[in-house]
N, C-alpha and C positions, 0 to 999 in steps of 0.2 A: 776131593770134592765128591766123595761117594755118597750113596744113600745109606742111612743107618736106621734099621727098624722102620722102614717105610718113609723116613724123613729125609729130605734133601739137605745135606749138611750146610751148603752155602747159604740157604735161607735162614737157618738158625744163627749162623755166624753173622750175617748181615743185620739181623734183628738185634743181636747182642751188641754189636758195634754201634748201631744207630741209637740204642737206648743209652749207652754210656756216653756217646758223643753228644746227645741232647743235653745231658747234664753240663757239658762243656759250655753251653750257652746259658742255661738256667743258673749256673753257679754264680755268675756275676750279678744276676738279679737278687739272689739271696745275699751275697756278700755286701752289696750296696743297698740293702734294705728296701728293695722295690723300686729304686730309682732307675728307670729305663734308659736314662742318658748314658749310662755306662756300657750299654750294648749298641750305641749309635755314635755317630761322629758329629752330631749337631752342635755340640759345645766347643768344637775345635775349629779355629780359623787358620791354623798353621800346623806344622808337623808336630808329632807327639814327643813327649819326654819318654825316656826309657821305660818308665813304669807303665805308661799308657800303651806303648808299643807292644809290650809282652801280651797285654790283654787283646789288642787288635789282631795280633798274629794268631792267637787261639781262635778268636771270633771269625777270622778269615777262613780258617779250616773247618769250623763247625757250625757257625750261625746260619741257620736255614738249610744247610747241606745235609746234616744228619737228621733234621726234622723232615726234610724232603725224602730222604732215604727211608725213614720210619713210615712215612705216609705211603710210599710205594709198597713197602712190605705188608702194610695192612691190606692193600689192594690184592697183593699176591695171596694173602691168607683167605680173603673173600673168594677168590677164584678156586682155591683148593677146596673150600667148603662147597662151592657150587658144583665142582666136578664130582665130589663125593656124593652129593645129593642125586646127581644124574645116574651115577653108578648103582646107587641103592634104590633107585626108582621113587625117591621122595619128592614131594611137592616143593617148589621153590618160589619165593624165599622161605616160606614155611617156618621151620624151627629157627632159621638164621635171624629172623626178625627179633626173636626173643633175645638172642645173643647181642644184637645191636642195641636193643632197649636196655639191657643190663649194662652195656658199655656206657650208654648215656647216663644212667643212674649212678653208676660207679664214678663217672667223670664228675658229676655234680657233687658227690660226697668228697672226692679228692679236691675239687675246687673250693668247697666250703671249709673244709677242715685243714687243708694242707697248703694249697697254692692257687692263686687266682689266675695263673696262666696255664691251667690244665688244658691238655689237647684232647683228652678222651671224649669229652662231650661233643666236640666238633666231629670226631671220628665216628661216634655213635650215629649222629644225624647223617653224615656222609654215607655210612654203611647202609642205612635204610634206603637212601636214594639210589645208590649204585646197585644194590641187590635187585631192584626192579629193572634197571637199565640193562644189565648183562643178560637178563632173561629175553630181551628183545633181539639179541643176535649181534653179529659183527657190524652190520651196517648202522644200526642204532648207536652202538658204542662209538664208532667213528664220527657220526654226526654230533653226538653229545660232546665228545672231546673237542671238536672244532668249535662248537658253540661256547662251552664254558671256558675253554682255553682262550678264546678271543675276548670274551667278556672280561676275564681276569687281566689279560695283557693290556687291553685298552684302559682299564682302570688304573693300572700301575703306570703306564706310559703317560696318561693324563696327569697323574700326580707328579711324575718326573718333569713334565713340561711346565707345570705350575711352579715347581720348585726352581727350575732353571730361570724362570721369569722373575724370581726374587721373592716369592711367597714363602712364608715359614710354615711348614706343615709338620714339624717335629712334634713328637708327643713326649711329655715328661710327667712322671709321677713322683717327683722329688718331695711333694707335700706329704707323702705317706711315710717318709723316712722316720719321723718321730714315733709313729704308731708301731713300726717294727723294731724300733730301737728300745722303746720303754713300755709299750703297750702290752697288755696281757693277751694270751691266746684267744680268750673269749671276745675281747675287743676286736681282734683281727677277723674273727668269724662274723661279727656284727658288721664290720666294714665291708666284707665281701657280700653279705646279704643286702646291705643298703645300696651298694653300687653295682648290682648284678649286671645290668645292661651295659654300663660303661666298661666294666672289667671283662665282659664277654664279647666286646665289640670285635676284637681280633678273631676270636673263634668263629664269629658269624661272617666276617669279612673274607676269611680264607676258605669258606665252603666251596666256591667254584674251583679254586686251586686244588682243594682236597679231592673233589670229584674227578678232576682231570688226572691227578696222580694215582688215585685208586684205580681208575680205568687203565692208566699206563701200566700199573702193576699187573693188572689182568692181561693186558696185551703182551707184556714181557714174559709172563709165565707161559702163555700160549705159544709164543714164538721160540721157546726153548732156551732162553737166555741163561737160566739157572741149571741147565743140564750139564752133567760132568763130561759129556762127550765132545768130539771135535766141533760139532755144530754149535754147541753152547759156547765154545771158545771163540768161534768166528763171530757170533752174535755179540759177545762181550767186547770183542775188538772194536766193533762199531761204536759201542757205548764209550769206550776209552777215547776214541777220536772226538766224539761230541764233547766229552767232559774236559779233555785237555786243550783241544784247539779252539773250542767255543766257550765252554764254561769257565775255564781258568782265567783267561784274560778279562772276561766280563766281571767275574767276582773280584778281581784285583782293583776294581773301581772303588771298593770299600776303603781303600787307603787314601782316597781323596777326601780330606776333611771338609766339614761344613754341612753334612747331613743330606746333601742332594741325592746321593746314590744309596742311602740306607734302605729305603723301601724297595727299589728295583733289585738290589742285590739279594735281599732276604726273600722276597716274594716272587721274583721272576727269573733271576740268573742262577740262584743257588741250586734249584733242582737239576740244572744242566750239569753241574759239577757232581751232584748226587749220582747221576748215571755213570760218570767217570769213576766214582768210588766203587760202584758195583764191579766194574771191570778190574780195577786195581786190587780189590780184596779177592776177587776170583783168581787173580794171578798169584797173589801172596800165599794163599792157602795151599798152593802146589809146592811150596817150600816146606818139605816135610820135617826139617829139623826144628821147626817151630810148632809142631803138632800139639805140644803141651799147652801152648797159648791158645791155639785155635780151638782145642777141646773145651777150654774154660770159657772162652767167648761164646762158643756154641751153647754151653749150659745156660749162660745168661739169656741167650735168645730163646731158649725153651721156656723160661719163666720171665719173659720180658716185661709183662704187665706188673708182676710183683716187684721186680727190680726198679721199674720206673717210679712206682709209688714210694718204695722204700728209700730210694736215693733222695727224693724230695723231702721226705720226713726227716732224714738224716741231716740234710742241708739246713732245714728249718731249725733244728735243735742246735746246730753249730753256730748259726749266725744271728738268729733272732734274740731279742732281749729276754724272753722268757726261758731261753736255753742258755748256751754258753756266751751269748752276746758278743760274738766276734765281728759282727757286721760293721763295716766302715772303719775297722781298726787294723786290718792286715793288708800287706802288700800284694801286688799282682802275682808275684812268684809264690807267695804263701797260698793264695787262692788256687792257683794251678796245682800246687802240691796237695791241697785238700781234695780237689777234684780227682786227682790220681789216686789218693788214699781211699776215697769212697768207692772208686771204680775197682780197686784191688780187693776191698772188702766184699763187694758184690760178686767178683769173680770167685772168691773163696766160698761165699755163702751159697751161690748157685751150684757150685761143684759138690758141696757137702749135701745140699738139699736133694739134688737129683739122684744121688746114690741111694736114697731111701724112698723118695716119693717120685711119682711120674709127673705130677703137676705142681706148679708153684702154689703158694697159699691162696692168692687171689684167683688164680686160674681154677683151682679146685672149687672155691666158693661160687664162681661164675657157673661152672659146669653143674654143680649141685642145684643151684638156684634155677637154672634153665630146665633141668630135669623135673624139678618140683612144679614149675609153673607151665611147662609145655602142655598144650592140649592133648589129651589122650585120644 
């Protein structure tokens, strides 16, 4: 878990795993042509068939957890940029605002042309907010975390209470299936433009959670969680206990069918297990016989933005009607195999790319764009 060329290896490794794991959730949306019921339990009143159980086991491991981890890592990245600005005597947020604006624009392009459940737009908005918060110091960070964390928790617990009282709050987009099954790519773009606010409702809804997790990433970085020394190990041990003793049992509520716990697990309990994943991965990379795998995952983390967009483009081609049209036609095991195959391709792509270039293609475009538009 050493530092290489000024980079903390664990950070890149966590980014790589988070990006590949996020596809573990999105792959079901692609495979079932935009029907969100396949990542929820709302359509089930009893136990699942074997086919459904495979899907739920994967979603138990990744749904919300890897997205939570990715969000925390964005907060860590923001903190690294902040510390760099302090060391170099640069104004803050200054240049970083241009990076956040570019992320927002990039997310919109990704949303419009690739996938309506893009997370980058929400991250761009969150980055602008958090950039000003961390400038206010530790006390402001603590206050904001309490405020936004409380707001988010109250919203989710309210929805849980409503659901327990018998109200149906499940969300389904099964009506979009014909569009992704037989519609053209241009028709899909038109659909995303016409339904922008509806399709961006989740991205807006999770901003308080994103702000909290960004700031949590800042705090974790400052507390030395990612350090390769004994202090870092002790800090990660604390996260392990949170993840295993609290996060694991709460996330197992997803196996209760009926949809009642879908929202609480994804938006409230999942980040607890994300913390446990940080600790588990931190322990795993100390197993040096697997260094060949850690190195490749680390490379994915170095070009995580490019890999995130590339995996969604690949999945679109595989499942949508204008591509290979496999959506709705393959089993859960086949979908899992496709997820693994795309991940393996990304591991190879990242390793080959990093040998020649320092930045991923989208990372390079972002860097050049910011350099062009940055005020001199």
